[in-house]
C-alpha positions, 0 to 999 in steps of 0.5 A, a space after each residue: 127424191 133425187 136419186 140414181 139407180 145403178 143396175 138395170 137387169 130383170 129386177 132393177 129395170 122394173 124397180 127403177 120404173 116404179 120409182 119414176 112412176 112414184 114421182 122420184 127424180 131418177 137417173 139410171 146407169 147400167 154397165 151394158 148399154 141398151 137397157 134404159 130406153 123404156 125408162 127414159 121414155 117413162 121419164 128417167 134420165 140416163 147417166 153416161 158415167 157412174 158419177 152422173 148417177 151420184 149427184 142426188 140425195 141417194 143412189 140405189 144399186 141392184 147388181 148381180 154379185 160381189 164382183 159387179 158390186 165391187 166394180 161399181 162401188 169401189 172403183 177409183 171412179 165408182 160410187 164411193 168416189 162420186 157420192 157426196 158426203 151425207 148422201 145415202 147408198 142403198 144396196 139392194 143387191 144380194 151380196 156377201 156379208 163380208 162385202 156388206 161389212 166392207 162397204 159400210 166401213 168404206 162409206 163411213 170413212 168417206 162421210 156417206 151413209 149406207 143401208 143394206 136393203 135386199 129384196 125377196 121376190 121375182 121380177 113379176 113382184 118387182 114390176 107390181 111393186 110387191 117386193 118384200 124388203 129387208 133393211 138394216 142400218 142407221 134407223 134415221 137413214 132407213 127412215 129417210 129411205 122409206 118413201 123409196 121402199 114404199 114405191 118398191 114393195 108391199 112390206 119393209 122390215 128392219 132387222 137391225 142397225 148393222 147393214 150386213 145383218 140384212 144380207 145374211 137374212 137374205 142369204 138364209 132366206 134364199 137357202 130356205 127357198 132352194 131347200 124347198 125347190 130340192 124337196 119339191 123336186 124329189 117329191 115330184 120325181 117320186 109321184 111322177 115315176 109312179 104314174 101320178 099326175 104331177 100337176 094335180 099333185 102340186 095343185 093338191 099340196 099347194 091348196 092344202 098343207 103347203 099353201 105357200 107362194 114358193 111352193 106354188 111357184 116352184 112346184 108348178 115350174 118343176 111339174 111342168 119342166 118349165 125352166 126357161 126363161 129364167 126369172 132368177 138364173 141358176 148361177 145366181 142361186 149357186 152364188 147365194 148358196 156359196 155366200 151362205 156357206 161362206 157366212 156359215 163357215 165364218 160363224 162356225 155353223 155347220 149347214 150340211 143341207 146347204 152343202 148338198 144344194 151347192 153340189 146340186 147347183 154345181 151339177 146343173 151348171 156342169 150340165 149347161 144349165 146357166 140359162 135356166 131358172 134356179 128351179 131347175 135343180 128341182 128337175 135333177 131328181 127326175 133325171 136321177 129317177 130315170 124318168 125320161 121326160 
């Protein structure tokens, strides 16, 4: 398939590479220069403008937040202004429900097709094409995108016909992961202060009753106080919790634990944690316990 790929961060660059390796004709664009070299060497084409990346059957966006997505998609010379009628925008970014709804309406008005397909997985999973992809949109359009999804992930799950539904599922999933990080942090702080080996504790838990990828990944990071380099930076985690709370407010769903997590992220960022992995909120409990590590 001939397509464009916009957004070459930690996730996007690895995803674009897998599309090239799968034989797709990929043109890449990134607002900050200097990130496309390895992709060009692999066989991708470089776009000088957004319009140059929108000349195929589809375009994928993998952008940091609502601001970046709006700047790329809704600008007067942006994606919607450049994409041909009938072409597909596949938004794989973690964006708000409200923006996803707006994009769906704007694409429909322009005669274009829109699918939301956010992903679960860290950069190592993006590199190995083992992401989990949640899709929502017109079933025929989703089916047309399956060759792309197959090149990017180990499993694709459809959640409905309204694109915003996939974004809400993604935000709720990140809320659950952040809740697990906080719970792990508190438990590890408790046993650590008692003098029990933190790494042995995590190994015990994750090989028995909590044999889960998230517990293994984040438990290990918290036990080692290893929050750099960031695979998923703390500001992005903070963003996703705020977006989950915004969706909850619009639906009148109380989420007291999400409110606590927002404050934990805000504390981490207030202490200068912008460059840390979001798992660093799990280290705050150790600080609270006065365990000087």
